[in-house]
C-alpha positions as CSV (number, residue, x, y, z in Angstrom):
1,M,-7.6,-20.6,-14.7
2,L,-8.5,-21.2,-11.1
3,H,-12.2,-21.9,-11.3
4,I,-14.6,-22.2,-8.3
5,N,-18.0,-23.3,-9.6
6,G,-21.2,-23.7,-7.6
7,L,-19.2,-24.4,-4.4
8,T,-21.3,-25.4,-1.4
9,F,-19.7,-26.4,1.9
10,R,-20.8,-26.7,5.5
11,M,-18.6,-26.8,8.6
12,G,-20.8,-28.5,11.2
13,E,-24.1,-26.8,11.1
14,R,-22.7,-23.6,9.7
15,L,-23.0,-22.9,5.9
16,L,-19.8,-21.2,4.7
17,F,-20.4,-21.4,0.9
18,D,-23.7,-21.6,-0.9
19,E,-23.2,-22.1,-4.7
20,A,-20.3,-19.7,-4.7
21,T,-18.7,-19.1,-8.1
22,V,-15.7,-17.2,-9.2
23,A,-13.0,-17.5,-11.9
24,I,-9.4,-16.2,-11.6
25,P,-7.4,-16.0,-14.9
26,P,-3.8,-17.2,-14.9
27,G,-1.2,-14.6,-13.9
28,H,-3.7,-12.4,-12.0
29,K,-3.1,-11.2,-8.5
30,V,-6.2,-11.3,-6.3
31,G,-7.0,-10.3,-2.8
32,L,-9.5,-12.5,-0.9
33,V,-11.3,-10.4,1.7
34,G,-14.2,-10.9,4.1
35,R,-14.9,-10.7,7.8
36,N,-13.0,-12.9,10.2
37,G,-14.6,-16.3,10.4
38,S,-16.3,-16.0,7.0
39,G,-14.4,-19.0,5.6
40,K,-11.4,-17.5,3.7
41,T,-8.8,-19.9,5.1
42,T,-11.3,-22.8,4.6
43,L,-11.4,-21.9,0.9
44,F,-7.6,-22.0,0.7
45,R,-7.7,-25.5,2.2
46,M,-10.3,-26.6,-0.5
47,I,-8.1,-25.1,-3.3
48,Q,-5.2,-27.1,-2.0
49,G,-7.3,-30.3,-1.8
50,E,-7.2,-30.6,1.9
51,L,-11.0,-30.4,2.2
52,A,-13.7,-31.7,-0.1
53,S,-16.8,-29.7,-1.0
54,D,-20.4,-30.8,-0.3
55,D,-21.3,-29.7,-3.9
56,G,-19.7,-27.8,-6.7
57,S,-16.0,-27.9,-7.7
58,V,-12.6,-26.2,-7.3
59,S,-10.4,-26.8,-10.4
60,A,-7.1,-25.6,-11.6
61,P,-5.2,-26.2,-14.9
62,R,-3.8,-29.6,-15.4
63,N,-0.2,-29.9,-14.0
64,A,-0.5,-26.5,-12.3
65,S,1.4,-26.4,-9.0
66,I,-0.4,-24.9,-6.0
67,G,1.5,-23.8,-3.0
68,G,1.3,-21.7,0.2
69,V,3.0,-21.2,3.5
70,A,3.3,-24.3,5.6
71,Q,1.1,-24.2,8.7
72,E,3.9,-25.4,10.9
73,A,7.1,-23.4,10.8
74,P,10.4,-25.3,10.3
75,G,12.1,-26.0,13.6
76,D,14.9,-28.6,13.0
77,D,18.7,-28.2,12.7
78,T,18.6,-27.5,9.0
79,S,20.0,-24.1,8.0
80,L,17.6,-21.4,6.8
81,L,19.2,-21.4,3.4
82,D,18.9,-25.2,3.0
83,T,15.3,-25.2,4.3
84,V,14.3,-22.7,1.6
85,L,16.2,-24.5,-1.1
86,A,14.4,-27.8,-0.2
87,A,11.1,-26.1,-1.1
88,D,11.9,-26.6,-4.8
89,K,11.1,-30.3,-5.0
90,E,11.8,-30.6,-8.7
91,R,15.3,-29.2,-8.3
92,I,16.1,-31.4,-5.4
93,N,14.9,-34.5,-7.2
94,L,16.8,-33.6,-10.4
95,L,20.0,-33.0,-8.5
96,A,19.6,-36.3,-6.7
97,E,18.9,-38.2,-9.9
98,A,21.9,-36.5,-11.6
99,E,24.2,-38.1,-9.0
100,V,23.2,-41.6,-10.0
101,A,22.0,-41.4,-13.6
102,T,24.0,-43.5,-16.2
103,D,21.9,-43.2,-19.3
104,P,23.5,-40.4,-21.5
105,E,20.1,-39.3,-22.9
106,R,18.6,-39.1,-19.5
107,I,21.6,-37.2,-18.1
108,S,21.2,-34.7,-21.0
109,D,17.5,-34.3,-20.2
110,I,18.3,-33.7,-16.5
111,Q,21.0,-31.1,-17.3
112,L,18.8,-29.3,-19.8
113,R,15.9,-29.1,-17.3
114,L,18.3,-27.9,-14.6
115,V,19.3,-25.1,-16.9
116,D,15.6,-24.3,-17.7
117,I,14.8,-23.8,-14.0
118,N,18.0,-22.0,-13.3
119,A,18.9,-24.6,-10.7
120,H,22.5,-23.3,-10.3
121,G,21.2,-19.8,-9.5
122,A,18.9,-21.1,-6.9
123,P,21.1,-20.5,-3.8
124,S,21.5,-16.9,-4.8
125,R,17.7,-16.5,-5.3
126,A,17.0,-18.2,-2.0
127,A,19.5,-15.9,-0.2
128,T,17.9,-12.8,-1.8
129,I,14.4,-13.8,-0.6
130,L,15.7,-14.5,2.9
131,H,17.6,-11.2,3.0
132,G,14.5,-9.4,1.9
133,L,12.6,-11.0,4.8
134,G,15.2,-9.8,7.4
135,F,17.9,-12.5,7.5
136,D,21.5,-11.5,6.9
137,H,24.1,-13.8,5.5
138,A,25.2,-15.1,8.9
139,A,21.6,-15.8,10.0
140,Q,20.9,-17.8,6.8
141,L,23.5,-20.3,7.8
142,R,22.1,-20.9,11.3
143,A,19.7,-23.7,12.1
144,C,16.0,-23.0,12.1
145,S,15.8,-24.3,15.7
146,E,17.7,-21.3,16.9
147,F,14.9,-18.9,15.9
148,S,11.6,-18.0,17.6
149,G,8.3,-18.9,16.1
150,G,7.7,-15.6,14.4
151,W,11.1,-15.7,12.6
152,R,10.5,-19.4,11.6
153,M,7.2,-18.3,10.0
154,R,9.3,-15.9,7.9
155,V,11.4,-18.9,6.8
156,A,8.2,-20.7,5.8
157,L,7.1,-17.7,3.8
158,A,10.5,-17.5,2.1
159,A,10.2,-21.2,1.2
160,A,6.7,-20.6,-0.4
161,L,8.0,-17.7,-2.4
162,F,11.1,-19.6,-3.5
163,A,9.1,-22.6,-4.8
164,E,7.3,-20.3,-7.2
165,P,4.1,-22.3,-7.6
166,D,1.8,-21.5,-10.5
167,I,-0.9,-20.6,-8.0
168,L,0.5,-19.0,-4.8
169,L,-1.8,-18.8,-1.8
170,L,-0.8,-16.4,1.0
171,D,-2.8,-16.3,4.2
172,E,-2.0,-13.0,6.1
173,P,1.6,-13.0,5.0
174,T,2.5,-9.8,6.8
175,N,1.4,-10.9,10.3
176,Y,5.0,-11.9,11.2
177,L,6.8,-9.2,9.2
178,D,8.0,-5.7,10.2
179,L,7.4,-2.7,8.1
180,E,10.6,-3.3,6.2
181,G,9.7,-6.9,5.4
182,T,6.2,-5.8,4.3
183,I,7.6,-3.2,1.9
184,W,10.0,-5.8,0.5
185,L,7.2,-8.4,0.1
186,E,5.0,-5.8,-1.7
187,S,7.8,-5.2,-4.2
188,Y,8.4,-8.9,-4.7
189,L,4.7,-9.8,-5.3
190,Q,4.4,-7.0,-7.8
191,R,7.0,-8.8,-9.9
192,Y,5.8,-12.4,-9.2
193,P,5.1,-13.9,-12.7
194,Y,2.3,-16.3,-11.8
195,T,-1.1,-16.3,-10.1
196,V,-1.3,-15.0,-6.5
197,V,-4.3,-15.1,-4.1
198,I,-3.7,-13.2,-0.9
199,I,-5.9,-13.2,2.3
200,S,-5.0,-10.0,4.0
201,H,-6.4,-7.1,6.1
202,D,-3.5,-4.8,5.1
203,R,-5.0,-2.1,2.9
204,E,-1.7,-1.0,1.5
205,L,-0.7,-4.5,0.5
206,L,-4.0,-5.0,-1.2
207,N,-3.8,-1.6,-3.0
208,K,-0.2,-2.1,-4.2
209,C,-0.1,-5.8,-5.1
210,V,-3.5,-7.0,-6.4
211,T,-5.5,-6.2,-9.6
212,E,-8.8,-7.7,-8.4
213,I,-10.6,-8.3,-5.1
214,V,-12.7,-11.4,-4.4
215,H,-15.2,-10.6,-1.6
216,L,-16.5,-13.4,0.5
217,D,-19.8,-12.3,2.0
218,D,-22.9,-14.1,3.0
219,T,-21.6,-17.4,1.6
220,K,-21.0,-15.9,-1.9
221,L,-17.9,-14.9,-3.8
222,T,-17.9,-11.7,-5.9
223,L,-15.1,-10.4,-8.0
224,Y,-14.3,-6.7,-8.1
225,Q,-11.7,-4.9,-10.3
226,G,-8.9,-2.9,-8.8
227,G,-7.3,-2.7,-5.4
228,Y,-8.9,-2.5,-2.0
229,D,-9.8,1.2,-2.1
230,Q,-11.6,0.8,-5.4
231,F,-13.3,-2.3,-4.2
232,E,-14.6,-0.4,-1.1
233,R,-16.0,2.4,-3.2
234,T,-17.7,0.0,-5.7
235,L,-19.1,-2.0,-2.8
236,R,-20.6,1.1,-1.2
237,E,-22.1,2.2,-4.5
238,R,-23.7,-1.3,-5.0
239,Q,-25.1,-1.3,-1.5
240,A,-26.6,2.1,-1.9
241,L,-28.2,1.1,-5.3
242,Q,-29.5,-2.1,-3.8
243,L,-31.1,-0.3,-0.9
244,K,-32.8,2.0,-3.4
245,L,-34.0,-0.9,-5.4
246,K,-35.3,-2.7,-2.3
247,K,-37.2,0.4,-1.2
248,K,-38.7,0.7,-4.7
249,Q,-39.6,-3.1,-4.7
250,D,-41.1,-2.8,-1.2
251,D,-43.3,0.1,-2.4
252,V,-44.5,-2.0,-5.4
253,R,-45.1,-5.0,-3.1
254,R,-47.2,-2.9,-0.7
255,H,-49.2,-1.5,-3.5
256,M,-49.9,-4.9,-5.0
257,E,-50.8,-6.4,-1.6
258,S,-53.2,-3.5,-1.0
259,F,-54.9,-4.0,-4.4
260,I,-55.2,-7.8,-3.7
261,N,-56.7,-7.3,-0.3
262,R,-59.2,-4.7,-1.6
263,F,-60.4,-6.4,-4.7
264,R,-59.9,-10.2,-4.5
265,A,-63.5,-10.6,-3.3
266,Q,-65.0,-8.5,-6.1
267,A,-66.0,-10.6,-9.2
268,N,-65.1,-7.9,-11.7
269,K,-61.6,-7.4,-10.2
270,A,-60.9,-11.0,-9.2
271,R,-58.9,-11.9,-12.4
272,Q,-56.7,-8.8,-11.9
273,A,-56.2,-9.6,-8.3
274,Q,-55.3,-13.2,-9.1
275,S,-52.8,-12.0,-11.7
276,R,-51.1,-9.7,-9.3
277,L,-51.1,-12.4,-6.6
278,K,-49.1,-14.6,-9.1
279,A,-46.8,-11.6,-9.9
280,L,-46.2,-11.0,-6.2
281,A,-45.3,-14.7,-5.7
282,R,-42.8,-14.5,-8.6
283,M,-41.2,-11.3,-7.3
284,K,-37.7,-12.3,-6.1
285,P,-37.0,-10.2,-3.0
286,I,-34.0,-8.0,-3.0
287,A,-31.9,-8.6,0.1
288,A,-31.1,-5.6,2.3
289,Q,-27.4,-4.9,2.6
290,I,-27.0,-5.0,6.4
291,E,-23.3,-5.3,7.2
292,G,-22.3,-6.9,10.5
293,R,-21.7,-4.3,13.1
294,V,-18.1,-3.6,13.9
295,A,-17.7,-2.8,17.6
296,S,-15.9,0.5,18.2
297,F,-12.9,1.1,20.4
298,N,-12.7,3.7,23.1
299,F,-9.5,5.0,24.6
300,P,-10.5,7.7,27.2
301,T,-8.6,10.9,27.0
302,P,-6.8,11.7,30.3
303,E,-8.9,14.1,32.4
304,R,-6.0,16.3,33.1
305,L,-3.2,16.8,30.6
306,L,0.3,17.0,31.9
307,A,2.9,19.6,31.0
308,S,5.5,18.6,28.4
309,P,7.7,16.7,28.3
310,L,6.1,13.6,29.6
311,I,9.4,11.7,29.2
312,R,12.9,13.0,28.7
313,V,15.8,10.6,27.9
314,E,19.3,12.0,28.2
315,H,22.6,10.3,27.1
316,A,21.1,6.9,27.8
317,Q,21.9,3.3,26.8
318,A,19.2,0.6,26.7
319,G,19.7,-3.1,26.7
320,Y,19.6,-6.3,28.8
321,E,23.2,-6.8,29.7
322,V,25.7,-4.3,31.1
323,G,28.3,-3.5,28.5
324,K,26.2,-4.8,25.6
325,P,23.6,-2.0,24.8
326,V,21.0,-2.5,22.2
327,L,20.6,1.2,21.8
328,S,23.1,4.0,22.7
329,D,23.4,7.7,22.9
330,L,19.6,8.2,23.4
331,N,18.5,11.8,23.6
332,L,14.8,12.0,23.2
333,R,11.6,13.6,24.6
334,V,8.0,12.7,24.4
335,D,5.5,15.6,24.6
336,H,1.8,15.4,25.7
337,D,0.6,15.9,22.1
338,D,3.1,13.7,20.3
339,R,2.0,11.0,17.7
340,I,5.1,9.1,17.0
341,G,5.7,6.1,14.7
342,L,8.8,3.9,15.2
343,L,10.5,2.7,12.0
344,G,13.2,0.1,11.8
345,A,13.6,-3.6,11.1
346,N,12.8,-6.2,13.7
347,G,15.7,-6.8,16.0
348,N,16.9,-3.2,15.8
349,G,15.5,-2.3,19.2
350,K,12.0,-0.8,18.7
351,S,10.5,-3.0,21.5
352,T,13.6,-2.3,23.6
353,L,12.9,1.5,23.3
354,A,9.2,1.0,24.1
355,K,10.1,-0.9,27.3
356,L,12.6,1.8,28.3
357,L,9.9,4.5,27.8
358,M,7.4,2.4,29.7
359,G,9.7,1.9,32.6
360,K,9.8,-1.9,32.1
361,L,13.6,-1.5,31.4
362,K,16.1,0.6,33.3
363,P,18.7,2.5,31.4
364,L,22.2,0.9,31.4
365,V,23.7,4.4,31.3
366,G,22.2,7.8,31.4
367,D,18.8,9.0,32.7
368,V,15.1,8.8,31.9
369,Y,13.0,11.5,33.5
370,K,9.2,11.1,33.7
371,S,6.4,13.4,34.9
372,K,5.5,12.2,38.4
373,K,1.8,11.9,37.6
374,L,2.4,10.1,34.2
375,I,0.0,7.2,33.6
376,S,1.1,4.9,30.7
377,G,-0.7,2.1,28.8
378,Y,1.2,-0.6,26.8
379,F,0.0,-3.1,24.3
380,A,2.2,-5.8,22.8
381,Q,1.4,-9.0,20.8
382,H,3.1,-11.3,23.4
383,Q,0.6,-10.1,26.0
384,L,-2.1,-12.1,24.1
385,D,-0.4,-15.2,25.5
386,E,-0.2,-13.7,29.0
387,L,-4.0,-13.5,29.5
388,Q,-5.2,-16.0,32.1
389,A,-6.5,-18.9,30.0
390,N,-9.1,-20.0,32.6
391,Q,-10.5,-16.5,33.3
392,T,-13.2,-14.7,31.3
393,P,-13.1,-11.2,30.0
394,Y,-15.4,-10.3,32.9
395,D,-12.8,-11.7,35.3
396,H,-10.0,-9.8,33.8
397,L,-11.8,-6.5,33.9
398,R,-13.3,-7.1,37.3
399,A,-9.7,-7.1,38.7
400,F,-9.4,-3.5,37.6
401,M,-12.9,-2.6,39.0
402,P,-13.1,-4.4,42.3
403,D,-15.7,-2.0,43.8
404,A,-17.8,-1.5,40.7
405,S,-21.2,-3.1,40.2
406,E,-21.5,-6.1,37.8
407,A,-23.5,-4.0,35.5
408,S,-20.7,-1.4,35.3
409,V,-18.1,-4.0,34.4
410,R,-20.3,-5.6,31.8
411,A,-21.1,-2.2,30.3
412,R,-17.4,-1.4,30.0
413,L,-16.8,-4.7,28.2
414,G,-19.8,-4.1,26.0
415,S,-18.2,-0.8,24.7
416,Y,-15.4,-3.0,23.3
417,G,-17.7,-5.3,21.5
418,F,-18.0,-8.1,24.1
419,G,-21.6,-9.4,24.1
420,I,-22.8,-11.4,27.1
421,N,-21.6,-14.8,25.6
422,L,-18.1,-13.5,25.0
423,Q,-17.9,-11.9,28.4
424,N,-18.4,-15.3,30.0
425,S,-16.1,-17.2,27.6
426,F,-12.7,-18.4,28.9
427,A,-9.7,-16.5,27.4
428,E,-8.3,-19.7,25.9
429,N,-11.5,-19.9,23.7
430,L,-11.3,-16.3,22.4
431,S,-10.0,-15.6,18.9
432,G,-6.9,-13.5,18.3
433,G,-9.0,-10.5,17.5
434,E,-11.1,-10.9,20.6
435,K,-8.0,-11.2,22.8
436,A,-6.7,-8.0,21.2
437,R,-9.9,-6.2,22.0
438,L,-9.7,-7.3,25.7
439,L,-6.1,-6.0,25.8
440,F,-7.2,-2.7,24.3
441,A,-9.7,-2.3,27.1
442,I,-7.0,-3.0,29.7
443,T,-4.4,-0.7,28.0
444,G,-6.7,2.3,28.0
445,F,-8.5,1.5,31.3
446,F,-6.8,4.2,33.5
447,S,-7.1,7.0,30.8
448,P,-3.3,7.0,30.3
449,H,-1.4,10.2,29.3
450,L,0.8,8.0,27.0
451,M,-0.1,4.8,25.1
452,I,2.4,2.6,23.3
453,F,1.1,0.0,20.8
454,D,3.4,-2.7,19.5
455,E,1.8,-4.3,16.4
456,P,-1.8,-3.9,17.5
457,T,-3.5,-4.9,14.2
458,N,-2.2,-8.5,13.5
459,H,-5.5,-10.1,14.5
460,L,-7.9,-7.4,13.3
461,D,-9.9,-7.4,10.0
462,V,-10.0,-4.3,7.8
463,D,-13.1,-2.8,9.4
464,S,-11.8,-3.3,12.9
465,R,-8.5,-1.6,11.9
466,E,-10.5,1.4,10.7
467,A,-12.4,1.4,14.0
468,L,-9.0,1.4,15.8
469,I,-7.8,4.3,13.7
470,H,-10.8,6.4,14.6
471,A,-10.3,5.5,18.3
472,L,-6.6,6.4,18.3
473,N,-7.3,9.7,16.5
474,D,-10.0,10.5,19.0
475,Y,-7.7,9.8,21.9
476,G,-6.2,13.0,23.3
477,G,-3.0,11.8,24.9
478,A,0.5,11.0,23.5
479,L,0.8,8.0,21.2
480,I,3.7,5.8,20.1
481,L,3.0,3.2,17.4
482,I,5.1,0.2,16.2
483,S,3.4,-1.3,13.2
484,H,3.9,-2.9,9.8
485,D,0.5,-1.5,8.8
486,Q,1.3,1.6,6.7
487,H,-2.3,2.8,6.5
488,L,-2.4,2.8,10.3
489,L,0.8,4.8,10.6
490,E,-0.2,7.3,7.9
491,A,-3.5,7.9,9.5
492,C,-2.4,8.2,13.2
493,V,1.1,9.6,13.5
494,D,2.7,12.9,12.5
495,R,6.3,12.2,13.6
496,L,8.6,9.3,12.7
497,W,11.6,8.0,14.6
498,L,14.1,5.6,12.9
499,V,15.6,2.9,15.1
500,D,18.6,1.7,13.3
501,K,22.3,0.8,13.9
502,G,22.0,1.1,17.7
503,S,20.5,4.6,17.7
504,V,17.2,6.4,17.5
505,K,16.9,9.5,15.3
506,P,14.0,11.5,13.9
507,F,13.2,10.6,10.3
508,D,12.5,13.7,8.3
509,G,10.7,12.1,5.4
510,D,7.2,10.4,5.2
511,L,6.4,6.8,4.8
512,E,6.5,6.9,1.0
513,E,10.1,8.2,1.3
514,Y,10.9,5.6,3.8
515,R,9.5,2.9,1.4
516,S,11.7,4.3,-1.4
517,L,14.7,4.3,1.0
518,I,14.2,0.6,1.9
519,I,13.9,-0.4,-1.8
520,S,16.9,1.7,-2.8
521,E,19.1,0.3,0.1
522,S,18.2,-3.2,-1.1
523,S,19.4,-2.3,-4.6
524,V,22.6,-0.7,-3.1
525,K,23.4,-3.9,-1.3
526,K,23.1,-5.8,-4.6
527,K,25.4,-3.3,-6.3
528,R,28.0,-3.4,-3.6
529,A,28.1,-7.2,-3.9
530,R,28.6,-6.8,-7.7
531,P,30.6,-3.6,-8.4
532,E,30.8,-3.0,-12.1
533,D,33.6,-1.6,-14.3
534,G,36.2,-2.3,-11.6
535,Q,34.7,0.3,-9.3
536,E,34.3,-0.2,-5.6
537,G,30.6,-0.3,-4.8
538,D,30.7,2.1,-1.9
539,A,32.9,4.7,-3.7
540,A,30.7,4.7,-6.8
541,L,27.6,5.3,-4.7
542,Q,28.8,8.1,-2.4
543,P,27.8,11.1,-4.6
544,K,24.3,9.7,-5.0
545,V,23.9,9.2,-1.2
546,K,25.1,12.7,-0.6
547,D,22.6,14.1,-3.2
548,K,19.8,12.2,-1.6
549,A,20.6,13.5,1.9
550,E,20.6,17.0,0.5
551,R,17.2,16.5,-1.2
552,R,15.7,15.1,2.0
553,K,16.9,18.2,3.9
554,E,15.3,20.4,1.2
555,R,12.0,18.4,1.4
556,A,12.0,18.8,5.2
557,R,12.4,22.5,4.9
558,L,9.6,22.8,2.4
559,R,7.3,20.6,4.5
560,E,7.7,23.1,7.3
561,Q,6.4,25.8,5.0
562,L,3.5,23.5,4.0
563,A,2.1,23.3,7.5
564,P,0.6,26.8,7.7
565,L,-0.9,26.4,4.2
566,K,-2.4,23.1,5.2
567,N,-4.0,24.8,8.2
568,K,-5.5,27.4,6.0
569,V,-7.0,24.7,3.8
570,A,-8.5,23.0,6.9
571,R,-10.0,26.3,8.1
572,A,-11.5,27.1,4.7
573,E,-13.0,23.6,4.6
574,N,-14.5,24.1,8.1
575,D,-16.0,27.4,7.0
576,V,-17.7,25.7,4.0
577,A,-19.0,23.0,6.3
578,K,-20.3,25.5,8.8
579,I,-22.2,27.5,6.2
580,T,-23.6,24.3,4.7
581,G,-24.9,23.4,8.1
582,E,-26.5,26.8,8.5
583,I,-28.2,26.5,5.0
584,E,-29.5,23.0,5.9
585,A,-31.0,24.4,9.2
586,L,-32.7,27.2,7.3
587,D,-34.0,24.7,4.7
588,I,-35.7,22.7,7.5
589,K,-37.4,25.9,8.8
590,L,-38.4,27.0,5.3
591,G,-39.8,23.5,4.6
592,D,-42.6,24.1,7.2
593,S,-45.6,25.2,5.1
594,S,-47.3,26.8,8.1
595,L,-44.5,29.4,8.3
596,Y,-45.7,31.2,5.2
597,T,-49.3,31.4,6.6
598,N,-48.5,32.3,10.2
599,D,-45.5,34.5,9.8
600,P,-44.8,35.5,6.2
601,K,-42.4,38.3,7.3
602,K,-40.2,35.7,9.0
603,A,-40.4,33.4,6.0
604,E,-39.2,36.3,3.8
605,D,-36.3,37.1,6.2
606,L,-35.3,33.5,6.3
607,S,-35.3,33.3,2.5
608,K,-33.1,36.4,2.3
609,S,-30.7,35.0,4.9
610,R,-30.5,31.8,2.9
611,G,-29.7,33.7,-0.3
612,L,-26.9,35.5,1.5
613,L,-25.5,32.3,2.9
614,V,-25.5,30.6,-0.5
615,K,-23.5,33.5,-2.0
616,S,-21.1,33.4,1.0
617,K,-20.8,29.6,0.5
618,E,-19.9,30.1,-3.1
619,Q,-17.2,32.5,-2.2
620,K,-15.9,30.3,0.6
621,E,-15.8,27.3,-1.8
622,E,-13.8,29.3,-4.3
623,D,-11.3,30.3,-1.6
624,W,-11.1,26.7,-0.4
625,L,-10.5,25.4,-4.0
626,A,-7.8,28.0,-4.6
627,L,-6.0,27.2,-1.4
628,S,-6.3,23.5,-2.0
629,Q,-4.8,23.9,-5.5
630,T,-1.9,25.9,-4.1
631,Y,-1.4,23.3,-1.4
632,E,-1.4,20.4,-3.8
633,E,1.0,22.2,-6.1
634,A,3.4,22.8,-3.2
635,R,3.1,19.2,-2.2
636,E,3.9,18.1,-5.7
637,K,7.0,20.3,-5.7
638,V,8.1,18.6,-2.5
639,A,7.6,15.2,-4.0
640,Q,9.6,16.1,-7.1
641,I,12.7,17.1,-5.2
């Protein structure tokens, strides 16, 4: 059991943990959540023994191995495969000892242990992990130094997974993964046989992979059962209950104080007053649950919408070298109301397509037509490093508002969560999340007709991601999203394009179907490598692939029929909400006691109107429930195909 008992720790003058206690049973998978800067990564360092506590303890079972992703990505000339294999220190040491051992009994012990840890199957297991994280066979044999920092971090993650420690600590493991890698990691962690603690702001990862949530809040650790959605519901319920208890306690406290103030000077009441004074002193105050405010985002809708299409791509090729296209035969259009999510593994060309649509890349062949008045906004992670290190957020935004007053510039920054101190901080001193906020402000500054976001959530916590979702859904222009955050995609896009094998095609399914496709393709590749009963892997699988394609077409056809039904459900829900609002407005009027004295006829009419509205609401609710049931049954039918 990983046991954190009475942990107290200060970093400088800041108290991060104050007698924090939590116990994690062996084999459990736990998500560690909390606001950015609350101390989650610090806790990981304390679990790994890199930091000592001021008081309390962090303990794990004797001989339990604790591991995580190395802070520095490997960058030498060792191949990816050998780098991952080197993470299993016991295997490496046993193999080295086996080369020089001479004692027959020791040789026997070594070989038995090598069998126990499946040492001879290690290269295959390491290759499987690397493949799941996006490295094909050829890439696995290349040196780490040939890859960029983000890809090296994938190798570091692969090494941590391969080592299979008894307690695996993962700090934002999806930050360097694409959607395909994230889906694979979810599947891998679900099968991981030992304890896992994950710091993550990815709701889907926390919903699919963990059985408990540990919440770090106000220097305390609290364990909640279930995934992130269940944790959030339970937390809200606890906060609501605590606010009720605090209000009740405050009422009692005011009553006791009033009694004491009135009667403490009277002899016959002095003893009672003194008793209540002691009770008041013993009353432990209930803390009000006031969550830190999450600054909203605001992407202004263009003042004048343009006619569709905004962009039309015809018979185009995109790439960086003539004769070597990354993407070919592109025939696409982006309309003014499109909400498109780009799917496809890293390296397949999603960013290349984004640059082509933004005009940052000219087509090698073919044409890209754009509306003459089109204004576009583009956000990409690499832009975080392109901010001027010695300039403040105020300086960056001032460049876009040269004629505006200082107050106007600062007000614009304030709407993105920049207080006066942050407005005057140099960009090099901003956190990743703060830099992202600044880039969001720049991306939407000119009220673009089209915005393209390439991995916008990497440095945002869960609440900030929710604020981003609300802002993107409020935005009235066209949107293209590249993201590994499935929750963001599901909430913000209604069309999917798959970038794969040098082409871009509409994907007819939803994200859950794409997830199933990724997992099934991984299984297919394993079967092709090991065809059974003398059959060729491809030939044996062809009928199934054909059946799946036909099922996808049928699902797409049925989904088209679902759209009108979904609209009816939405209209019925709006009708219920409208009538509910009218009833509430009447209740306010009827709650005025003077109405019955001054105008009893009006009071009677209002009461009758309310009665009619209540009956109408009941009927509307029945209609809504019936439509909802029909819609859910139809959705279930689609899911079963």
